[in-house]
N, C-alpha and C positions, 0 to 999 in steps of 0.2 A: 201416382203413389199407391202402394198396396193398401187395401182396407183390411179389416179384421179377419174376414172370412178367407181371403187370399193368403194373408199372413199365416194363419193357422194351418192351412193346407200345405203351404210351402215348408213350414218348420216341422210338421209332423211326418213328412215324407223322407226325412234325412236320418241317417245314422242307425238304421235298424238291421243292417246286414249281418249275417252270421260270419264267424271267423274260425279258421283252423287253429289248433293249439301249437305253440312252439315251446321248446325246452329252455329253461333258465340256466345261465352260467353259474357255476359253483361260486359261492362267497360274494356275489355281487347283488346289491339292491338296485333295482331299476325303477326310476321315478319318471312319470310323464307329467309335466306342468305346462301351463299355457304359454309362457314366454321365459326366456332366460333373463338373468339380471342385465340391466342396462350398463352396469359397471360393478366390478367386484370391489371397488373402493368405496367404503361407507361414506366418504365425504362427497361422493358424486352420484351414487345409485339412488333412484327414486321409485322404481317399479316395486310392486308387491312381491314379485319374484326375487328381487334383490334382498328384501327383508327375510324371505324364507331361506335363501342360500346362505346369507350371513349367519343365521343360527347354526349352520353346520360348520362353517370354516373359520369364523371369527369367535373370539372369546370376549364376553362383556365384563365390565368392571364388577357387576353382580351378575347373577344368572337366573335362569328359569329352573325351578324345581320340577319334578315329574308331574305335579298337579297344577303347574302354571304359576305358583306363588314365587316369592323371592328367595333365592338361595345364594350361598357364596359362589363367587366366580373367581376372577383374578384377585379380587379382594375377599379375604376370609372373614372379616368382621368390620363393623363400622359403628360410630357413635355420633350423636348430635349434641351440640352445645345447648345449654339451657335456653338461650335466646333464639334458637332455631336458625341462626345465621352462619353456622359453621359446622361442617361435617368432617370427620377424620376417618379415612379408609386405610386399613392395614392390608397389604398385599401378600400373596403367597411368596415365601422366600425361595421356593423352587420353581417359580413361574419361568417358562421358556417359550421362545418362538419355535416354529417348526424346523428351523435350521440349527437349533440348539443354543442360539444366542440368548442371554438372560433378558427377561422382560422386567424392567425396573420402573420405579416411580417416575423417573425422568421421561420414559416412553409415554406414560399415561398423561403427564402434564403437557408434553409436546403435542400429543394427539388432540387433546381438548382445545389447545390453541389453534391447531390446524383446522378444526371443524368450523370455527367461527371466523377464520381469516378469509376475506373476500378474494384474495389472490390464490388461495390453494383449494377452495372447495366451492360448492354452490352457496355457501354462506347463509344457511338457514339456522336460526337460533335453535330450533328443534327443542331437545330436552335441556338445553342450556339457558333457557330464557331467564331464569332467576339467578344465574351465576354472576358474581360481581364483575362489572365492566363489560360483560359480553355484548350488550346492546351498543355501547360506544365503539367497541372494536368492529362490530358489524357495519356501523355507520362510517367507519374510517376515521373516527375521532381519537382513537387510542390504538397503540400497537398491540398485537396479540399477546405479548409478554405481560400485559397488564391484567390479563384474565385471572379470575379468582381461583386458579388451581396452583398449588405450591407443593413441591416435593420436600417433605420434612427430613427424609432420609431415603435410602435406596428402596425401602419397602413401605413407606407411609406417605400419603398425600392428604392435604387439607383442601377442602372445597369451601370457599367463602361465597355467600349469597347476598344479593341486594334485599331480598325478601325471603322469609321462611318458606320452605318447600318440604312438606311432610312426605311427599312421594318420591323424594330424590333417589333412595335406594331402588325403588321400583323402576324408575326411569333409566337408571344406570344399567339395567339388563341389556339394553341395546346401545350402550356407548362402547364401541369396539376400538380399543387402542390400536394404533398403527405401528408397524415396524420401522422406526425412524432410520435405522441403518440401511434397510432395503430401499426405502424411498430416496434417501440421499444418494444411494449408489445408482439407481435406475430411473429416478424421476417418475413420470406417469406410467412408464413401462413396468413398474414394480408389480403390477397385477397380472402380467403375462405368465403363463404356466411355468416357464423356465426361470422366472425371477420371483414369483410370489412367495411371501413368507406370511404365515398366519399363526394364530394361537389357539384356534378352536379344535374340535375333535377331528376335523378333516382338513386336508389341504388340496389344492387343485393340481392335477397332473396333466390334464389336456382340456382344451376348450376350442369350440368352433361356433359358428352362428346357430347351429342346431342342437349341439350337445355339449356336455361338460362331464369330465371324469374327476372323481374325488378319491383320495386314498387316506387311510387312517393316519393321523399325526401321532407318531410315537412319543413326542414331547408334550402332548396334551396332558394336563394335570390328572384328568380322569381316564387316561388311556386304558387302564386295566379293566374298566367297565364297558368299554366300547367293543361290541361283538362283531359288527359288520366291518370288513376290511376295505371294501371298495363300493363305490356308488356311481352309477351312470344316470345322469339327468338328461332327458330328452325334451326339447321344446316342441310341443304339438299344439298349434294354435286352435285347431278345430276341436270342440268338445266331443263331437260324435266320433272323430277319429281316435282321440285318446281312449274313449270307452271301448271301441272295437279292438284297439291294441291290447287293452287290459284283458278283455274276454279271450283274445287269442293267446294270452300268456306272454306277451311281449313286454309287459311291465308289471311290477309288483305293487306300486302305489300310483294312483292317478287322481288328480284333483278335478273338481268341477265337471261332473257329467252333465249332459244337456239338460237344462232346467225343465224343458217341456216334455222330457222323456223320463223323468224321475220314477214314475210309477212303473213304467216298462222295465227299466233296468233293475229297480229294487226287487221286482218279482223274479227276474231271471238270475240275478246274482246272489240273492239271499243274504246271508251274513257277510258276504264280501262287500256289500253296499253299506257304508257307514254314514250316519248323519250326526252332526254335532251342533249344539247351541254355540253360537259364535257372535262376536261383535262386528257384524256386517251391516252396513247401511247402504241402501240404494236410494238415491235422491236426485233431484234436479238442481243444478247450480245455475243461478240466475244472475245475469250481469246487471247490477243496479244502476250502471251508468247509461243504459240504453233507454231511450225515450219510449214510454209505454210500459216499461217494466220497473220503473223507478218509484212506484207507489205500493204500499202494503195492500191496498184494495185490489190492484191489478194482479199482484202475485197471488193473493188469496183466491181470487176468482179463477185463475188458472189452476190452482191446486185442487179446488173442490170440483172442477170439471173432469178430473181424471178418475177413471174407473179402475181403482187399485185392485178390486176384487178380480176383474178380468185378467189383469197382469199376473196376480198371484196364482190364479187357478190354471191359466193356460201356459205360462212360461216357467212355473215353478211347482206345478202339480200340488198346489196348496201347502208346500213345505215352507214358504215364506209368509210372514204375517204382514198384513197391510198396516201402515202407520202414518200418523200425522205428527210424530214426535221424533226426537233424536235418541233419547235414552229409552230403551224398551220398557213397556208397561205390561203388566199381567193382563190387562183388559183389551190389549190390541186386537183388532179384527172387528170392532164395533163400527157403527156409522160415525162419520166425522162430526165432531162438535167443536164449536169455537171456544175461545178462552173463557167465555162467560157461561158456557153450558148450553147455549141454544143451538138447534140444528142448523147446519149449513146446507144450502141448496145451490147447485150450479146455476149461475145467472150470466147473462150477457152484460158485461161491464162496459159502459161507454168509453172508459179510458183504455181499454185493451187495444193493443196494436192490431192492425189488419193482418200483418204477416209476421211470423217468427221463424228464425232459423234455429233448428235443433242440431247441435253437433253431437256425434256419437262415434263409437267404434263398432266394428263388425261383431256379429254374434247376438247374444241375448239382449245387449244394450240397444242394438239396432231394432230388434223386434219390439222392445218396450217403446222406443221412440215412435215407431209406426203406429202403435196402439194409442199413444198419447196424442199424436197428430190427428188421429181419427176422432178422439174425444174433443179436441179443441176446435175442430171443424164444426162440430155440433153447436158450439157457442160463438161461432162467427169469426174464428181465427184460423187463417191458413198457415200451416207449418211446412217448411221445406227442410228436408234432411240433408245433412252434410256428413258423410261417413268417411273416416280416415283412420290411420293407424294411431296407436296410443301416443307415440312421441309427438305427432303432428297435433293431436288434440290438446296435449298438455301445453305445447308452445302457444297454441291459439288462445287458450284460457289465460295463461300467464301474461300474454300481450294484450288481453282485453278484447280480442277479436272473436266475440261470440255473443249470442243472445241468451240461449239456453243450452246447457250441456247435460247429458245423462252421465251421472257420476256415481261412484261407489268407493267405499274403502272397507277393508277387512283388517281389523286390528290384531288378527292372529290369536295369540294366547293372552292378550291383554283384556281383562274382564271388568276392571274398575270403570264406573261411569265417566271418569275423567277422560278415558281414551275414546269415548264416543263423541264427547262435546268439544274436547280440546282442539281437534283439527280446525274448528271454526273460530277459535280465539284469534286475536289480532296477529299473533306470530305463528299461527298454526299452518300446517301444510295445505289445508283446503281453504284458507282465508284469502282467496284470490278472485273475488267477485264484486269488489268495489262497495263493500258494506262496512260502515263504521258506526258503532254504537258504544259510546263511552260507558254507559251503565252496564252493558254486557261485559265489557272489558274489565270493569272494576269488580264485578261479581265473580268473574273467572279468576282474577287475581286473588280474591278472598278465598275461593275454594282451593286454589293451589297451595296457599299458605297453611291451610288447616290440617292438623295431624289427626284429629278425631274423625273417624270415617262417617259417623252419623251426622255431625255438623257439616262435614264436607259434602255429603250427599244433599243436604238441604240447600247449600250454596249452589251446587250444580243445577238443582231443579229451578232455582230462581233465575239463574243465567239462561237456562233453556226456555223459561217462560218469556224472557225478554226477546230471545231470538225468534220464537214462534209468534209472538205478538206482532213482530215486524215482518213475519213470513220471509225471513232472510234467505232461506233455502226452502225447497219443497220436498219434504221426506215422502218416500213412496213405500218402501218395504224394509223390514228387518228380515234378513235371509239367514238360513242355516247353511253351515258348511257341509259339503258332501265329498267324501273320499271313497275311492275304490281300493280295497286292501286285499291282497291275495292271501291264500292259505300259507304261503311261504313265510309271511311276515309274522313275527312274534313280538310280544312286549307292548302292544298297543293298549290304549285305555278307552273305555266307553265314554268318558267325559271330556277328553282332551284330544284335539286334532293331532294326527300323526306328523307333527312338524319338527320334533326333536329326534332326528334319525340316529343319533348316538345312543339313544335309549332302546332302540329296536334290535331285533335279532332275526336270523333266518333259520327256519326249521331245516333239519338235516333231511336229505332225500330218502 
């Protein structure tokens, strides 16, 4: 296995070649991202790239404002009942699908039912965890028609909840209704370019394993404000290659430059290199069902043995902050302390397993895994790396076939603390590591119901304390988001990642 010195020599030697410039096609925004969506169907897509592309082609019940807050989407206004158990959303009367077909309240209700129907989707409650009967439908105990979504008329829906949920309009920014008429006509092939119908700013005109073409949707409600007519998305897995393509003028936006070359590229690209505060957590997912990893003491010993400073400095050029928490703290970067305030020191725990398998994906996650394995070797634990593609890693985790996995999530434009902690709630997308804590679940439910942001933040902190007391996961870093933005691109903001391409423009030649 590589050690630290060999790892740094190998990673620093890549990605620094110079590139010739290429001319950009008129009227097209070219974007380089790590991977394409695993599906254009929001009921099936799970990759972070899917969430990014959905923002371009699908329309949410509510929407993101330019500053990341909540804005009208398909729904123009909403109100909540005094008891917090019912919300009424009023839809745009002129809402249309990209084929001109009217988008109605019946479409919205049908879509909500489809999302929690085990026969039609991956059946994750997701943002519908508080909706009346959603859990019973997911468990197969009730039909989808029992879900608490009702069309009051063609342009009004009522959402009934089992428990109050003050953040419902915020969550509905990424509830993307489906074109029922297209799905009934084409089945799962409705997302093929020749069949796809969307309601967002763009629709898909071509797609392959390596690229995707988007074109402006003339029926989008805000089409008059969409300046870019065409978008080409290229999947470029290697971060160094994406960066060289950008420098050569082959793309206008590129995500995630190599973490260990941040300083190099920031110096050479100047203002074209952009960094953003972002809700990104890098952490270790621990299988609590594995012998040797099933005690808080063992997990804590593994945590404090990790040299987070080495990882932050060498793989992120000190743009990531080391952390022992889920929700970012202003004081991050200090030495680790336990929950009672005393200093923690790496120790050899007699209950630690002799061997641990670390699952990861290629790239910076693999480099992090190598560094951690080196740290754990110093405390008597041998670690074996198993590197695979993301889909294989996700399947292994979901089936419980792992010891430790290097994991991360980027909540994109979601800044509320809810979105950092909620993935680990009992029905969260990251709650797949065999950990159950009723007190944590109860505290998260309390936070979800709360409408006062101050009281809600207190509840989140208490839930986080419970998670950390059990060392349920091992936080490593809070990362910043880095994007490369060419001089062609206009309309970007210094405080918001360039993820809403409908708000961007292209400078004239």
